[in-house]
KENU-976458 format. One record per residue (C-alpha): residue number from 1; residue in one letter; x, y, z. Coordinates in steps of 0.05 Angstrom, whole numbers, plus 5000, padded with zeros to 4 digits. Each point is the difference from the previous one (the first is absolute). Layout:
BEGIN
<rec num="NUM" residu="A" east="X" north="Y" up="Z"/>
...
***
This chain:
BEGIN
<rec num="1" residu="X" east="7547" north="2621" up="5021"/>
<rec num="2" residu="X" east="5050" north="4993" up="5057"/>
<rec num="3" residu="X" east="4992" north="4939" up="5045"/>
<rec num="4" residu="X" east="4977" north="5041" up="5059"/>
<rec num="5" residu="X" east="4947" north="5034" up="4957"/>
<rec num="6" residu="X" east="4975" north="4933" up="4977"/>
<rec num="7" residu="X" east="5000" north="4974" up="5072"/>
<rec num="8" residu="X" east="4962" north="5060" up="5024"/>
<rec num="9" residu="X" east="4948" north="4994" up="4945"/>
<rec num="10" residu="X" east="4991" north="4926" up="5013"/>
<rec num="11" residu="X" east="4995" north="5009" up="5075"/>
<rec num="12" residu="X" east="4945" north="5052" up="4992"/>
<rec num="13" residu="X" east="4963" north="4956" up="4950"/>
<rec num="14" residu="X" east="5004" north="4938" up="5045"/>
<rec num="15" residu="X" east="4979" north="5039" up="5061"/>
<rec num="16" residu="X" east="4942" north="5032" up="4963"/>
<rec num="17" residu="X" east="4976" north="4932" up="4976"/>
<rec num="18" residu="X" east="5013" north="4957" up="5061"/>
<rec num="19" residu="X" east="5006" north="5049" up="5058"/>
<rec num="20" residu="X" east="5055" north="5010" up="5050"/>
<rec num="21" residu="X" east="5000" north="4927" up="5021"/>
<rec num="22" residu="X" east="5023" north="4980" up="4930"/>
<rec num="23" residu="X" east="5066" north="5037" up="5011"/>
<rec num="24" residu="X" east="5063" north="4991" up="5039"/>
<rec num="25" residu="X" east="5065" north="5039" up="5012"/>
<rec num="26" residu="X" east="5015" north="5060" up="4955"/>
<rec num="27" residu="X" east="4935" north="4989" up="4961"/>
<rec num="28" residu="X" east="4960" north="5014" up="5064"/>
<rec num="29" residu="X" east="5039" north="5064" up="5012"/>
<rec num="30" residu="X" east="4987" north="5024" up="4929"/>
<rec num="31" residu="X" east="4926" north="4983" up="5001"/>
<rec num="32" residu="X" east="4988" north="5032" up="5069"/>
<rec num="33" residu="X" east="5032" north="5065" up="4978"/>
<rec num="34" residu="X" east="4961" north="5000" up="4935"/>
<rec num="35" residu="X" east="4935" north="4982" up="5036"/>
<rec num="36" residu="X" east="5011" north="5057" up="5050"/>
<rec num="37" residu="X" east="5013" north="5050" up="4945"/>
<rec num="38" residu="X" east="4937" north="4979" up="4962"/>
<rec num="39" residu="X" east="4955" north="4997" up="5060"/>
<rec num="40" residu="X" east="5025" north="5066" up="5029"/>
<rec num="41" residu="X" east="4991" north="5034" up="4933"/>
<rec num="42" residu="X" east="4930" north="4971" up="4991"/>
<rec num="43" residu="X" east="4968" north="4992" up="5069"/>
<rec num="44" residu="X" east="5050" north="5020" up="5053"/>
<rec num="45" residu="X" east="5046" north="4962" up="5047"/>
<rec num="46" residu="X" east="4941" north="4977" up="5042"/>
<rec num="47" residu="X" east="4980" north="4954" up="4942"/>
<rec num="48" residu="X" east="5069" north="4967" up="5005"/>
<rec num="49" residu="X" east="4993" north="4994" up="5076"/>
<rec num="50" residu="X" east="4930" north="4969" up="4993"/>
<rec num="51" residu="X" east="5025" north="4950" up="4948"/>
<rec num="52" residu="X" east="5066" north="4979" up="5032"/>
<rec num="53" residu="X" east="4993" north="5016" up="5074"/>
<rec num="54" residu="X" east="5056" north="5014" up="5050"/>
<rec num="55" residu="X" east="5046" north="4944" up="4973"/>
<rec num="56" residu="X" east="4994" north="5026" up="4929"/>
<rec num="57" residu="X" east="5014" north="5072" up="5022"/>
<rec num="58" residu="X" east="5061" north="4975" up="5039"/>
<rec num="59" residu="X" east="5024" north="4961" up="4939"/>
<rec num="60" residu="X" east="4989" north="5061" up="4957"/>
<rec num="61" residu="X" east="5042" north="5042" up="5047"/>
<rec num="62" residu="X" east="5056" north="4949" up="4993"/>
<rec num="63" residu="X" east="4993" north="5003" up="4924"/>
<rec num="64" residu="X" east="5006" north="5075" up="5000"/>
<rec num="65" residu="X" east="5060" north="4996" up="5046"/>
<rec num="66" residu="X" east="5033" north="4952" up="4952"/>
<rec num="67" residu="X" east="4994" north="5050" up="4943"/>
<rec num="68" residu="X" east="5025" north="5058" up="5043"/>
<rec num="69" residu="X" east="4934" north="5034" up="5013"/>
<rec num="70" residu="X" east="5013" north="5006" up="5075"/>
<rec num="71" residu="X" east="4949" north="5056" up="5013"/>
<rec num="72" residu="X" east="4945" north="4959" up="4970"/>
<rec num="73" residu="X" east="5023" north="4938" up="5038"/>
<rec num="74" residu="X" east="5000" north="5039" up="5065"/>
<rec num="75" residu="X" east="4929" north="5028" up="4992"/>
<rec num="76" residu="X" east="4975" north="4931" up="4980"/>
<rec num="77" residu="X" east="5029" north="4970" up="5063"/>
<rec num="78" residu="X" east="4962" north="5053" up="5039"/>
<rec num="79" residu="X" east="4936" north="4981" up="4962"/>
<rec num="80" residu="X" east="5010" north="4926" up="5016"/>
<rec num="81" residu="X" east="5011" north="5015" up="5074"/>
<rec num="82" residu="X" east="4938" north="5044" up="5003"/>
<rec num="83" residu="X" east="4953" north="4949" up="4970"/>
<rec num="84" residu="X" east="4941" north="4992" up="5005"/>
<rec num="85" residu="X" east="4989" north="5074" up="5018"/>
<rec num="86" residu="X" east="5048" north="5038" up="4956"/>
<rec num="87" residu="X" east="4995" north="5076" up="5004"/>
<rec num="88" residu="X" east="4977" north="5032" up="4935"/>
<rec num="89" residu="X" east="5061" north="5046" up="5001"/>
<rec num="90" residu="X" east="5046" north="4939" up="5000"/>
<rec num="91" residu="X" east="4962" north="4967" up="4943"/>
<rec num="92" residu="X" east="5002" north="5065" up="4961"/>
<rec num="93" residu="X" east="5075" north="5006" up="5010"/>
<rec num="94" residu="X" east="5012" north="4929" up="4978"/>
<rec num="95" residu="X" east="4956" north="5009" up="4939"/>
<rec num="96" residu="X" east="5034" north="5066" up="4980"/>
<rec num="97" residu="X" east="5069" north="4969" up="5006"/>
<rec num="98" residu="X" east="4982" north="4939" up="4960"/>
<rec num="99" residu="X" east="4964" north="5038" up="4944"/>
<rec num="100" residu="X" east="5059" north="5048" up="4994"/>
<rec num="101" residu="X" east="5048" north="4940" up="4999"/>
<rec num="102" residu="X" east="5041" north="5034" up="5055"/>
<rec num="103" residu="X" east="5071" north="4975" up="5004"/>
<rec num="104" residu="X" east="5002" north="4950" up="4943"/>
<rec num="105" residu="X" east="4994" north="4992" up="4925"/>
<rec num="106" residu="X" east="4987" north="4942" up="4954"/>
<rec num="107" residu="X" east="5076" north="4990" up="4993"/>
<rec num="108" residu="X" east="5005" north="4989" up="5075"/>
<rec num="109" residu="X" east="4950" north="4943" up="4996"/>
<rec num="110" residu="X" east="5038" north="4970" up="4940"/>
<rec num="111" residu="X" east="5066" north="5004" up="5039"/>
<rec num="112" residu="X" east="4968" north="4967" up="5061"/>
<rec num="113" residu="X" east="4973" north="4944" up="4957"/>
<rec num="114" residu="X" east="5069" north="4987" up="4971"/>
<rec num="115" residu="X" east="5032" north="5001" up="5069"/>
<rec num="116" residu="X" east="4948" north="4954" up="5030"/>
<rec num="117" residu="X" east="5004" north="4951" up="4941"/>
<rec num="118" residu="X" east="5076" north="4996" up="5007"/>
<rec num="119" residu="X" east="4992" north="4977" up="5073"/>
<rec num="120" residu="X" east="4951" north="4944" up="4985"/>
***
Protein backbone atom coordinates (compact mmCIF):
# COMPACT_ATOMS: atom_id res chain seq x y z
CA UNK A 1 0.00 0.00 0.00
CA UNK A 2 1.34 3.40 -1.02
CA UNK A 3 1.86 5.96 1.77
CA UNK A 4 -0.99 8.18 0.57
CA UNK A 5 -3.33 5.15 0.50
CA UNK A 6 -2.38 4.30 4.08
CA UNK A 7 -2.80 7.92 5.15
CA UNK A 8 -6.25 8.11 3.53
CA UNK A 9 -7.38 4.87 5.17
CA UNK A 10 -6.10 5.99 8.57
CA UNK A 11 -7.69 9.44 8.27
CA UNK A 12 -11.08 7.94 7.47
CA UNK A 13 -10.77 5.44 10.33
CA UNK A 14 -9.73 8.14 12.84
CA UNK A 15 -12.51 10.47 11.70
CA UNK A 16 -15.08 7.70 11.85
CA UNK A 17 -14.01 6.81 15.39
CA UNK A 18 -13.35 10.26 16.83
CA UNK A 19 -15.20 12.69 14.60
CA UNK A 20 -13.92 15.68 12.71
CA UNK A 21 -12.48 17.29 15.84
CA UNK A 22 -10.00 14.40 16.12
CA UNK A 23 -8.36 15.43 12.84
CA UNK A 24 -6.14 18.20 11.54
CA UNK A 25 -4.63 19.23 8.20
CA UNK A 26 -4.82 16.81 5.29
CA UNK A 27 -6.63 14.22 7.42
CA UNK A 28 -9.56 16.63 7.86
CA UNK A 29 -9.71 17.17 4.11
CA UNK A 30 -9.75 13.42 3.43
CA UNK A 31 -12.38 12.70 6.06
CA UNK A 32 -14.67 15.55 4.98
CA UNK A 33 -14.68 14.36 1.37
CA UNK A 34 -15.26 10.78 2.45
CA UNK A 35 -18.01 11.83 4.84
CA UNK A 36 -19.72 13.90 2.13
CA UNK A 37 -19.58 10.99 -0.32
CA UNK A 38 -21.06 8.56 2.20
CA UNK A 39 -23.76 10.91 3.49
CA UNK A 40 -24.77 12.03 0.00
CA UNK A 41 -24.97 8.44 -1.22
CA UNK A 42 -26.98 7.39 1.83
CA UNK A 43 -29.15 10.30 3.01
CA UNK A 44 -28.39 13.34 0.82
CA UNK A 45 -26.31 16.47 1.23
CA UNK A 46 -28.78 17.91 3.73
CA UNK A 47 -27.57 15.29 6.22
CA UNK A 48 -24.03 16.67 5.85
CA UNK A 49 -25.34 20.23 6.25
CA UNK A 50 -27.31 19.26 9.37
CA UNK A 51 -24.29 17.51 10.90
CA UNK A 52 -21.57 20.07 10.10
CA UNK A 53 -23.34 23.38 9.51
CA UNK A 54 -22.12 26.33 7.48
CA UNK A 55 -18.52 26.11 8.68
CA UNK A 56 -18.34 22.42 7.76
CA UNK A 57 -19.80 23.07 4.32
CA UNK A 58 -17.30 25.89 3.80
CA UNK A 59 -14.44 23.64 4.87
CA UNK A 60 -15.75 20.89 2.58
CA UNK A 61 -15.79 23.36 -0.33
CA UNK A 62 -12.13 24.15 0.38
CA UNK A 63 -11.33 20.42 0.50
CA UNK A 64 -12.95 19.84 -2.88
CA UNK A 65 -11.11 22.83 -4.30
CA UNK A 66 -7.82 21.36 -3.06
CA UNK A 67 -8.42 18.15 -5.03
CA UNK A 68 -9.46 20.05 -8.16
CA UNK A 69 -13.23 19.57 -7.95
CA UNK A 70 -13.95 23.23 -8.57
CA UNK A 71 -17.60 22.79 -9.63
CA UNK A 72 -18.41 20.96 -6.42
CA UNK A 73 -16.53 23.59 -4.42
CA UNK A 74 -18.49 26.35 -6.12
CA UNK A 75 -21.91 24.83 -5.45
CA UNK A 76 -20.96 24.12 -1.83
CA UNK A 77 -19.97 27.77 -1.35
CA UNK A 78 -23.44 28.70 -2.64
CA UNK A 79 -25.01 26.26 -0.18
CA UNK A 80 -23.03 27.73 2.72
CA UNK A 81 -24.05 31.29 1.76
CA UNK A 82 -27.71 30.27 1.49
CA UNK A 83 -27.95 28.68 4.93
CA UNK A 84 -30.22 28.25 6.78
CA UNK A 85 -32.75 28.36 3.88
CA UNK A 86 -31.05 26.51 1.02
CA UNK A 87 -33.20 26.04 -2.08
CA UNK A 88 -33.91 22.38 -2.82
CA UNK A 89 -32.58 22.83 -6.37
CA UNK A 90 -29.20 23.90 -4.97
CA UNK A 91 -29.10 20.98 -2.52
CA UNK A 92 -30.03 18.61 -5.32
CA UNK A 93 -27.28 19.99 -7.57
CA UNK A 94 -24.69 19.66 -4.80
CA UNK A 95 -25.81 16.13 -4.03
CA UNK A 96 -25.71 15.09 -7.71
CA UNK A 97 -22.22 16.51 -8.20
CA UNK A 98 -20.86 14.83 -5.07
CA UNK A 99 -22.44 11.44 -5.77
CA UNK A 100 -21.08 11.49 -9.32
CA UNK A 101 -17.63 12.52 -8.02
CA UNK A 102 -17.63 15.39 -10.52
CA UNK A 103 -14.17 16.71 -11.32
CA UNK A 104 -12.03 14.40 -9.21
CA UNK A 105 -10.92 10.82 -8.70
CA UNK A 106 -9.32 8.96 -5.81
CA UNK A 107 -5.90 9.66 -7.37
CA UNK A 108 -6.53 13.41 -7.08
CA UNK A 109 -7.12 13.02 -3.35
CA UNK A 110 -3.94 10.93 -3.02
CA UNK A 111 -1.92 13.59 -4.91
CA UNK A 112 -3.34 16.35 -2.71
CA UNK A 113 -2.42 14.39 0.42
CA UNK A 114 1.17 13.99 -0.77
CA UNK A 115 1.41 17.67 -1.70
CA UNK A 116 -0.04 18.84 1.61
CA UNK A 117 2.20 16.51 3.61
CA UNK A 118 5.29 17.84 1.82
CA UNK A 119 4.45 21.40 2.97
CA UNK A 120 4.03 20.50 6.64
